[in-house]
Backbone as JSON, one array per atom type, in Angstrom:
{
  "sequence": "MNDFTKADFFESEIAEDDDSSIYLYIGDLMSGLLMFFMLLFITALLQLAEKDAPKRVVIGNVVGQMKSNNINVKVSPETGDVSIQESILFAKGSTELKPGGKAFLRSFIPVYSGVIFSKPEFEKEISRVVIEGNTSSEGDYQANLQLSLLRSSSVAKFIFSDMNFTTKAPLSQKILAAGRGEIEADKTRDNPGDRKVVFRFQFRSDDFNQKNIKNTSLQNKKL",
  "N": [[0.82, -1.22, 0.04], [1.88, 1.1, 0.82], [3.98, 1.36, -1.13], [2.56, 1.54, -3.46], [1.25, 4.08, -2.96], [3.44, 5.77, -2.94], [4.38, 5.66, -5.52], [2.26, 6.53, -6.9], [2.25, 9.1, -5.96], [4.62, 10.0, -7.13], [4.0, 9.9, -9.78], [1.91, 11.89, -9.8], [3.54, 14.18, -9.26], [5.2, 14.27, -11.41], [3.17, 14.65, -13.5], [2.23, 17.22, -12.72], [4.78, 18.65, -13.14], [4.82, 18.34, -15.86], [2.44, 19.81, -16.58], [3.2, 22.47, -15.59], [5.37, 23.0, -17.31], [4.06, 23.15, -19.56], [2.38, 25.47, -19.17], [4.45, 27.33, -18.78], [5.57, 27.37, -21.47], [3.22, 28.29, -22.92], [3.11, 30.74, -21.76], [5.48, 32.09, -22.4], [5.27, 32.01, -25.12], [2.93, 33.87, -25.57], [4.12, 36.13, -24.4], [6.12, 36.56, -26.38], [4.56, 36.92, -28.64], [3.34, 39.34, -27.84], [5.29, 41.19, -27.53], [6.14, 41.2, -30.27], [3.92, 42.41, -31.52], [3.97, 44.88, -30.16], [6.34, 45.92, -31.15], [5.54, 46.13, -33.86], [3.54, 47.93, -33.58], [4.92, 50.19, -32.79], [6.68, 50.54, -35.03], [4.75, 51.27, -36.9], [3.78, 53.63, -35.84], [6.17, 55.16, -36.18], [6.45, 55.15, -38.82], [3.96, 56.6, -39.5], [4.59, 59.19, -38.42], [6.76, 59.93, -39.96], [5.41, 60.14, -42.3], [3.91, 62.11, -41.68], [5.64, 64.34, -41.68], [6.21, 66.09, -44.02], [3.72, 67.37, -44.17], [3.57, 68.88, -41.88], [5.67, 70.62, -42.33], [4.77, 71.96, -44.68], [2.52, 73.31, -43.51], [3.89, 74.96, -41.8], [5.24, 76.59, -43.53], [3.25, 77.99, -44.9], [2.07, 79.53, -42.62], [4.37, 81.1, -42.06], [4.81, 82.45, -44.55], [2.36, 83.83, -44.75], [2.73, 85.7, -42.45], [5.09, 87.03, -43.14], [4.42, 88.44, -45.37], [2.51, 90.06, -44.55], [-0.19, 89.38, -44.51], [-3.24, 89.29, -43.25], [-4.64, 86.7, -42.1], [-6.33, 83.96, -40.53], [-4.65, 81.1, -39.61], [-4.79, 77.62, -39.31], [-2.68, 75.83, -37.13], [-2.64, 73.06, -36.97], [-3.98, 71.96, -39.13], [-3.71, 73.69, -41.14], [-5.64, 75.01, -42.42], [-6.97, 77.86, -44.0], [-8.73, 80.72, -42.98], [-10.85, 83.04, -44.0], [-12.66, 85.89, -43.28], [-16.07, 86.75, -43.73], [-16.62, 89.47, -43.99], [-14.27, 90.53, -45.19], [-14.47, 89.48, -47.8], [-17.21, 89.59, -48.75], [-20.32, 91.33, -48.86], [-22.87, 91.23, -46.48], [-24.96, 88.39, -47.02], [-24.5, 88.4, -49.63], [-23.34, 87.08, -52.86], [-21.43, 88.32, -54.52], [-18.1, 89.29, -54.96], [-16.61, 91.82, -53.18], [-14.98, 94.98, -53.97], [-12.81, 95.35, -52.22], [-12.47, 92.82, -51.46], [-11.67, 91.44, -53.71], [-9.24, 92.72, -54.06], [-7.85, 91.71, -51.84], [-7.78, 89.06, -52.46], [-6.02, 89.14, -54.63], [-3.66, 89.77, -53.48], [-3.21, 87.61, -51.57], [-3.66, 85.01, -52.81], [-1.22, 84.62, -54.77], [0.76, 84.28, -53.03], [-0.1, 82.27, -51.32], [-0.49, 80.09, -53.16], [1.98, 80.02, -54.06], [3.5, 78.75, -51.91], [2.54, 76.17, -52.07], [3.53, 75.34, -54.52], [6.24, 75.69, -54.33], [8.14, 73.69, -53.73], [8.9, 70.5, -54.91], [8.2, 68.39, -53.39], [6.1, 69.49, -51.61], [4.2, 70.11, -53.52], [3.49, 67.46, -54.32], [2.72, 66.37, -51.84], [0.3, 67.91, -51.34], [-2.63, 67.07, -52.21], [-5.13, 68.15, -52.98], [-6.81, 71.39, -52.98], [-9.34, 72.68, -51.34], [-11.9, 75.13, -51.62], [-13.85, 76.33, -49.4], [-17.15, 77.43, -48.69], [-18.75, 78.95, -45.97], [-21.44, 79.51, -43.54], [-23.25, 81.3, -40.96], [-25.55, 80.11, -38.55], [-27.85, 81.48, -38.76], [-30.99, 82.1, -40.55], [-32.43, 80.1, -43.28], [-31.66, 76.65, -43.69], [-31.24, 75.34, -46.34], [-30.99, 77.61, -47.88], [-28.69, 78.83, -46.81], [-26.76, 76.77, -47.46], [-26.7, 76.85, -50.12], [-25.92, 79.63, -50.6], [-23.37, 79.45, -49.39], [-22.1, 77.69, -51.13], [-22.22, 79.13, -53.71], [-20.71, 81.32, -53.04], [-18.0, 80.12, -52.72], [-17.66, 79.42, -55.3], [-17.76, 81.72, -56.55], [-15.28, 82.93, -55.6], [-13.44, 81.13, -56.6], [-13.96, 81.26, -59.33], [-13.14, 84.0, -59.66], [-10.39, 83.87, -59.17], [-9.33, 82.28, -61.26], [-10.24, 83.47, -63.56], [-9.83, 86.21, -63.55], [-7.43, 86.68, -62.51], [-3.82, 86.84, -62.67], [-0.95, 84.87, -62.11], [2.1, 83.24, -61.54], [1.72, 80.48, -60.76], [-0.78, 79.64, -61.55], [-1.78, 77.95, -63.45], [-1.12, 75.16, -62.53], [-2.31, 75.27, -59.97], [-4.99, 75.33, -60.67], [-5.44, 72.66, -61.25], [-5.79, 71.49, -58.85], [-7.75, 72.65, -57.41], [-11.0, 72.87, -55.75], [-14.32, 73.71, -55.43], [-16.5, 74.11, -52.83], [-19.42, 73.97, -50.78], [-20.37, 74.45, -47.47], [-22.31, 75.41, -45.97], [-24.12, 75.92, -42.91], [-23.04, 74.0, -41.54], [-20.8, 73.66, -39.82], [-21.24, 75.61, -38.05], [-22.01, 77.62, -35.08], [-24.77, 76.54, -33.38], [-26.36, 77.57, -31.48], [-26.44, 80.33, -31.52], [-26.31, 83.25, -33.62], [-23.3, 83.6, -34.98], [-20.99, 85.79, -36.14], [-18.56, 85.05, -36.94], [-18.66, 82.6, -37.92], [-19.24, 83.01, -40.61], [-17.64, 82.61, -43.4], [-14.85, 81.99, -45.64], [-12.97, 79.2, -46.45], [-9.86, 78.01, -47.04], [-8.76, 74.92, -47.68], [-6.44, 72.41, -47.17], [-6.0, 69.16, -48.7], [-4.23, 66.39, -47.66], [-1.93, 64.09, -48.92], [-0.68, 62.39, -47.11], [-2.6, 62.25, -45.05], [-4.55, 60.69, -46.25], [-2.97, 58.29, -46.48], [-2.73, 57.72, -43.74], [-5.33, 57.25, -42.96], [-5.77, 54.9, -44.57], [-3.98, 53.33, -43.54], [-4.71, 52.98, -40.91], [-7.19, 51.84, -41.35], [-6.5, 49.39, -42.48], [-4.93, 48.27, -40.27], [-7.06, 48.02, -38.39], [-8.53, 45.9, -39.7], [-6.77, 43.91, -39.69], [-6.53, 43.49, -36.98], [-9.15, 42.52, -36.46], [-9.09, 40.18, -37.79], [-7.27, 38.67, -36.1]],
  "CA": [[0.02, -0.07, 0.11], [2.83, 2.43, 0.79], [4.61, 1.48, -2.39], [1.51, 2.04, -4.29], [0.99, 5.43, -2.62], [4.62, 6.66, -3.45], [4.34, 5.61, -7.0], [1.08, 7.42, -7.32], [2.66, 10.39, -5.61], [5.65, 10.43, -8.11], [3.31, 10.08, -10.92], [1.37, 13.1, -9.71], [4.58, 15.15, -9.41], [5.67, 14.37, -12.93], [2.16, 15.32, -14.2], [2.39, 18.63, -12.33], [5.81, 19.26, -13.85], [4.5, 18.61, -17.45], [1.62, 21.01, -16.63], [3.92, 23.71, -15.36], [6.25, 23.18, -18.58], [3.02, 23.59, -20.82], [2.04, 26.81, -18.85], [5.5, 28.23, -19.06], [5.62, 27.53, -22.86], [2.35, 29.19, -23.47], [3.41, 32.16, -21.2], [6.65, 32.53, -23.26], [4.65, 32.25, -26.45], [2.17, 35.01, -25.39], [5.15, 37.25, -24.29], [6.75, 36.78, -27.61], [3.55, 37.69, -29.49], [2.98, 40.71, -27.29], [6.53, 41.9, -27.92], [6.05, 41.33, -31.73], [2.84, 43.52, -31.86], [4.35, 46.2, -29.73], [7.24, 46.25, -32.16], [4.82, 46.37, -35.0], [2.87, 49.11, -33.32], [6.03, 51.27, -32.7], [7.11, 50.78, -36.35], [3.61, 51.94, -37.59], [3.78, 55.02, -35.33], [7.35, 55.93, -36.65], [5.96, 55.54, -40.3], [3.05, 57.7, -39.62], [5.19, 60.38, -38.05], [7.55, 60.23, -41.1], [4.51, 60.5, -43.46], [3.36, 63.53, -41.46], [6.65, 65.48, -41.61], [6.0, 67.03, -45.01], [2.55, 68.17, -43.89], [3.91, 69.94, -40.9], [6.53, 71.52, -43.0], [3.9, 72.83, -45.54], [1.83, 74.13, -42.76], [4.69, 75.91, -41.17], [5.6, 77.51, -44.51], [2.02, 79.0, -45.16], [2.07, 80.48, -41.56], [5.5, 81.95, -42.3], [4.56, 83.3, -45.48], [1.37, 84.76, -44.4], [3.21, 86.81, -41.61], [6.2, 87.88, -43.7], [3.88, 89.15, -46.46], [1.59, 90.87, -43.88], [-1.51, 88.98, -44.96], [-3.92, 89.06, -42.15], [-5.58, 85.7, -42.12], [-6.24, 82.89, -39.44], [-4.18, 79.7, -40.26], [-4.76, 76.57, -38.21], [-1.3, 75.2, -37.14], [-2.75, 71.67, -37.07], [-4.54, 71.54, -40.51], [-3.16, 74.44, -42.44], [-6.75, 75.83, -42.94], [-6.73, 79.39, -43.96], [-10.0, 81.2, -42.8], [-11.1, 84.45, -44.48], [-13.96, 86.38, -42.8], [-17.02, 87.29, -44.72], [-16.52, 90.94, -44.14], [-13.26, 90.76, -46.17], [-14.86, 89.23, -49.13], [-18.51, 89.68, -49.39], [-21.21, 91.86, -48.06], [-23.69, 90.12, -45.82], [-26.06, 87.81, -47.75], [-24.16, 88.61, -51.14], [-22.41, 86.24, -53.47], [-20.47, 88.98, -55.34], [-17.02, 89.79, -54.29], [-16.44, 93.27, -52.91], [-13.68, 95.4, -54.37], [-11.71, 94.97, -51.14], [-12.28, 91.18, -51.36], [-10.85, 91.04, -54.96], [-7.87, 93.24, -53.74], [-7.36, 90.86, -50.89], [-7.53, 87.64, -53.03], [-4.9, 89.3, -55.48], [-2.36, 89.73, -52.64], [-3.33, 86.37, -50.93], [-3.42, 83.75, -53.71], [0.05, 84.25, -55.33], [1.73, 83.93, -51.9], [-0.43, 80.86, -50.94], [-0.16, 79.23, -54.21], [3.53, 79.95, -54.11], [3.95, 77.86, -51.01], [2.31, 74.86, -52.48], [4.55, 74.84, -55.6], [7.77, 76.1, -54.1], [9.14, 72.6, -53.63], [8.16, 69.38, -55.56], [7.61, 67.53, -52.23], [5.01, 70.14, -51.23], [3.23, 69.88, -54.54], [3.14, 66.13, -54.08], [1.99, 66.15, -50.58], [-1.06, 68.36, -51.16], [-3.47, 66.49, -53.34], [-6.14, 68.97, -53.42], [-7.1, 72.58, -52.34], [-10.76, 72.9, -51.35], [-12.38, 76.37, -51.24], [-15.08, 76.08, -48.75], [-18.05, 78.51, -48.26], [-19.33, 78.65, -44.65], [-22.24, 80.54, -43.12], [-23.69, 81.2, -39.69], [-26.72, 79.31, -38.49], [-28.99, 82.44, -39.12], [-31.65, 81.89, -41.72], [-32.78, 78.75, -43.73], [-30.61, 75.72, -43.92], [-31.0, 75.24, -47.64], [-30.49, 78.89, -48.44], [-27.4, 79.0, -46.39], [-25.98, 75.85, -48.13], [-26.74, 77.48, -51.6], [-25.19, 80.68, -50.42], [-22.01, 79.08, -49.23], [-21.68, 77.18, -52.41], [-22.11, 80.26, -54.61], [-19.44, 82.17, -52.64], [-16.93, 79.51, -53.03], [-17.63, 79.44, -56.68], [-17.34, 83.21, -56.84], [-13.98, 82.93, -55.24], [-12.65, 80.31, -57.56], [-14.0, 81.94, -60.61], [-12.31, 85.26, -59.9], [-9.06, 83.5, -59.24], [-8.97, 81.73, -62.51], [-10.68, 84.29, -64.6], [-9.44, 87.62, -63.48], [-6.07, 86.99, -61.95], [-2.68, 86.3, -63.4], [0.08, 84.68, -61.33], [2.9, 82.19, -61.97], [1.37, 79.16, -60.5], [-2.15, 79.75, -61.81], [-2.22, 76.68, -64.26], [-0.94, 74.03, -61.69], [-3.34, 75.38, -59.0], [-6.27, 75.02, -61.18], [-5.53, 71.25, -61.3], [-6.04, 71.08, -57.52], [-8.96, 73.42, -56.62], [-12.39, 72.29, -55.68], [-15.09, 74.68, -54.63], [-17.61, 73.43, -52.1], [-20.38, 74.79, -49.92], [-20.56, 73.84, -46.24], [-23.5, 76.03, -45.23], [-23.94, 76.02, -41.48], [-22.72, 72.54, -40.83], [-19.75, 73.82, -38.74], [-21.77, 76.89, -37.24], [-22.58, 77.6, -33.87], [-26.25, 76.47, -33.54], [-27.08, 78.27, -30.4], [-26.64, 81.85, -31.67], [-25.7, 83.85, -34.91], [-21.85, 84.05, -34.73], [-20.52, 86.38, -37.45], [-17.28, 84.4, -37.25], [-18.94, 81.41, -38.72], [-19.48, 83.39, -41.98], [-16.23, 82.83, -43.74], [-14.41, 81.32, -46.69], [-11.8, 78.58, -45.94], [-9.05, 77.33, -48.04], [-8.36, 73.77, -46.92], [-5.61, 71.32, -47.83], [-6.13, 67.76, -48.61], [-2.91, 65.85, -47.65], [-1.73, 62.6, -49.16], [-0.3, 61.71, -45.89], [-3.8, 61.98, -44.33], [-4.97, 59.58, -46.86], [-2.09, 57.23, -46.14], [-2.99, 57.44, -42.32], [-6.47, 56.64, -42.97], [-5.83, 53.59, -45.25], [-3.15, 52.46, -42.65], [-5.56, 52.68, -39.69], [-8.25, 50.82, -41.75], [-5.81, 48.05, -42.56], [-4.6, 47.75, -38.89], [-8.24, 47.53, -37.82], [-8.86, 44.68, -40.41], [-5.76, 42.77, -39.11], [-6.94, 43.18, -35.6], [-10.37, 41.76, -36.39], [-8.78, 38.62, -38.1], [-6.55, 38.15, -35.05]],
  "C": [[0.94, 1.25, -0.02], [3.53, 2.63, -0.5], [3.85, 1.99, -3.4], [1.33, 3.61, -4.19], [2.24, 6.39, -3.14], [4.63, 6.71, -4.82], [3.38, 6.5, -7.51], [1.5, 8.9, -7.05], [3.67, 10.84, -6.7], [5.02, 10.73, -9.33], [2.55, 11.6, -11.05], [2.31, 14.25, -9.84], [5.01, 15.36, -10.77], [4.49, 15.0, -13.71], [2.01, 16.95, -13.96], [3.4, 19.36, -12.99], [5.36, 19.48, -15.24], [3.48, 19.71, -17.63], [2.28, 22.26, -16.57], [4.88, 23.98, -16.68], [5.24, 23.75, -19.65], [2.82, 25.01, -20.48], [3.04, 27.86, -19.15], [5.68, 28.47, -20.62], [4.62, 28.44, -23.36], [2.54, 30.66, -22.86], [4.65, 32.9, -22.06], [6.19, 32.86, -24.66], [3.72, 33.59, -26.6], [3.16, 36.13, -25.22], [5.82, 37.6, -25.65], [5.85, 37.49, -28.6], [3.28, 39.05, -29.06], [4.2, 41.57, -27.63], [6.36, 42.11, -29.54], [5.01, 42.43, -32.15], [3.18, 44.69, -31.29], [5.43, 46.75, -30.63], [6.61, 46.8, -33.51], [4.02, 47.69, -34.81], [3.85, 50.4, -33.43], [6.44, 51.52, -34.21], [6.04, 51.62, -37.06], [3.59, 53.41, -37.14], [4.98, 55.83, -35.92], [7.0, 56.19, -38.13], [4.96, 56.62, -40.39], [3.71, 59.13, -39.29], [6.1, 60.84, -39.25], [6.57, 60.75, -42.17], [3.96, 61.87, -43.12], [4.33, 64.7, -41.57], [6.43, 66.4, -42.76], [4.74, 67.91, -44.84], [2.86, 69.15, -42.89], [4.68, 71.06, -41.44], [5.72, 72.56, -44.0], [3.23, 73.88, -44.62], [2.68, 75.36, -42.23], [5.12, 76.98, -42.37], [4.35, 78.56, -44.88], [1.97, 79.82, -43.91], [3.15, 81.45, -41.75], [5.31, 82.96, -43.3], [3.56, 84.45, -45.46], [1.88, 86.02, -43.49], [4.13, 87.5, -42.26], [5.59, 88.77, -44.77], [2.71, 90.21, -45.83], [0.08, 90.53, -44.33], [-2.28, 88.55, -43.75], [-5.08, 88.06, -42.13], [-5.37, 84.61, -40.96], [-5.86, 81.59, -40.17], [-4.12, 78.77, -39.16], [-3.31, 75.89, -38.27], [-1.45, 73.67, -37.21], [-3.15, 71.24, -38.45], [-4.07, 72.35, -41.54], [-4.45, 75.26, -43.01], [-6.61, 77.31, -42.76], [-8.21, 80.0, -43.92], [-9.99, 82.69, -43.11], [-12.45, 84.87, -44.09], [-14.79, 86.8, -43.87], [-16.83, 88.61, -44.98], [-15.34, 91.42, -44.97], [-13.65, 90.52, -47.57], [-16.16, 89.66, -49.67], [-19.33, 90.71, -48.25], [-22.31, 90.93, -47.58], [-24.75, 89.65, -46.74], [-25.62, 87.93, -49.37], [-23.34, 87.58, -51.5], [-21.43, 86.88, -54.33], [-19.35, 89.64, -54.53], [-16.94, 91.38, -54.3], [-15.08, 93.83, -53.59], [-12.59, 95.17, -53.55], [-11.51, 93.6, -51.1], [-11.54, 90.88, -52.61], [-9.32, 91.51, -54.73], [-7.12, 92.21, -52.76], [-6.89, 89.51, -51.49], [-6.18, 87.94, -54.09], [-3.51, 89.37, -54.7], [-2.13, 88.35, -51.99], [-3.01, 85.22, -51.85], [-2.05, 83.65, -54.25], [0.98, 83.75, -54.24], [1.09, 82.3, -51.62], [-0.25, 79.76, -51.92], [1.4, 78.96, -54.33], [4.06, 78.88, -53.14], [3.82, 76.5, -51.49], [3.22, 74.4, -53.62], [5.93, 75.25, -55.49], [8.57, 74.93, -53.88], [8.27, 71.38, -54.18], [7.43, 68.46, -54.41], [6.38, 68.09, -51.68], [3.9, 69.9, -52.14], [2.74, 68.48, -54.49], [2.27, 65.68, -52.89], [0.58, 66.67, -50.6], [-1.79, 67.89, -52.53], [-4.56, 67.18, -53.96], [-6.34, 70.22, -52.51], [-8.6, 72.78, -52.38], [-11.0, 74.35, -50.86], [-13.7, 76.13, -50.56], [-15.85, 77.32, -48.26], [-18.64, 78.01, -46.9], [-20.31, 79.81, -44.26], [-22.63, 80.37, -41.69], [-24.95, 80.4, -39.63], [-28.04, 80.1, -38.73], [-29.61, 82.09, -40.42], [-31.96, 80.38, -42.09], [-31.73, 77.93, -44.06], [-30.25, 75.47, -45.36], [-30.4, 76.42, -48.36], [-29.0, 79.15, -48.05], [-26.42, 78.02, -47.12], [-25.76, 76.46, -49.62], [-25.75, 78.72, -51.61], [-23.65, 80.43, -50.24], [-21.35, 78.48, -50.46], [-21.43, 78.18, -53.59], [-20.94, 81.22, -54.22], [-18.17, 81.41, -52.88], [-16.62, 79.46, -54.47], [-17.2, 80.75, -57.14], [-15.84, 83.41, -56.62], [-13.06, 82.27, -56.42], [-12.71, 80.81, -58.93], [-13.29, 83.31, -60.86], [-10.7, 84.98, -59.92], [-8.6, 83.08, -60.55], [-9.37, 82.44, -63.74], [-10.15, 85.7, -64.67], [-8.13, 87.93, -62.84], [-5.04, 86.31, -62.77], [-1.55, 86.11, -62.37], [0.77, 83.34, -61.84], [2.39, 80.92, -61.87], [-0.18, 78.87, -60.74], [-2.53, 78.37, -62.5], [-2.08, 75.36, -63.3], [-1.97, 74.09, -60.57], [-4.66, 75.03, -59.46], [-6.55, 73.45, -61.28], [-5.94, 70.66, -59.87], [-7.27, 71.64, -56.88], [-10.31, 72.72, -56.85], [-13.14, 73.32, -54.9], [-16.21, 73.73, -54.14], [-18.29, 74.29, -51.06], [-20.6, 73.9, -48.6], [-21.87, 74.33, -45.58], [-23.12, 76.26, -43.82], [-23.59, 74.8, -40.78], [-21.77, 72.77, -39.64], [-20.14, 75.09, -37.83], [-22.13, 76.63, -35.97], [-24.15, 77.6, -33.85], [-26.97, 77.31, -32.44], [-27.2, 79.9, -30.57], [-25.97, 82.14, -33.19], [-24.41, 84.39, -34.63], [-21.41, 84.41, -35.97], [-19.19, 85.7, -37.82], [-17.49, 83.17, -38.03], [-19.07, 81.76, -40.21], [-18.06, 83.54, -42.56], [-16.06, 81.88, -44.99], [-13.08, 80.51, -46.27], [-11.11, 77.74, -47.03], [-8.33, 76.14, -47.24], [-7.65, 72.81, -47.8], [-6.12, 69.88, -47.71], [-4.79, 67.06, -48.85], [-2.91, 64.41, -48.05], [-1.36, 61.82, -48.03], [-1.61, 61.4, -45.04], [-4.44, 60.67, -44.99], [-4.31, 58.26, -46.67], [-2.51, 56.67, -44.6], [-4.3, 56.68, -42.32], [-6.58, 55.24, -43.62], [-4.88, 52.77, -44.21], [-4.06, 52.04, -41.41], [-6.68, 51.61, -40.13], [-7.58, 49.46, -41.79], [-5.5, 47.46, -41.25], [-5.97, 47.14, -38.3], [-8.74, 46.06, -38.39], [-7.99, 43.54, -39.84], [-6.23, 42.47, -37.72], [-8.27, 42.22, -35.48], [-10.07, 40.26, -36.85], [-8.08, 37.92, -37.06], [-7.62, 37.85, -33.93]]
}
């Protein structure tokens, strides 16, 4: 009986050792997989940062050129959006550019376009320039949407029909006029600051980032 008990005990010890070895193997495997995915994640972040570098340089150049040429516009340091208030370009409710608005565009556009085509990597990085009309929340939604589109079209038409500058031809290949209406406006009050025209870059690196995020999500779902 004692011999049987000892043998049984040793068999149990061996079984426990085998289980411990299996658990250690699984633990090592999981640690290795975790390390692999961490390295993959870090590599992806470095690639995204590298892809974002031209975008940041373009925005920095836009900000610098606006300041050095004394062009008083608001430039977003994150997106490069250039916001031009309604009072500069249009009378309230009008789609016809004011004389002062035309004068502003004559000074602004050559400098702005000059940044885009100052370097081949800038021209490559900027896939499109969208001229967006924006309104406040005052008035009818559909009327505001139409007003914003007509305003952006008026700006685009003036640039390419009435202006001459060295980068006019390549800029025409990137321009798109769009109306946003009151989509981005303050819905609680009529804010005059919401009535504006925005020159907005579409960056190739943003397209890359979105594609990369989508692919990463699909890989995670598969895992």
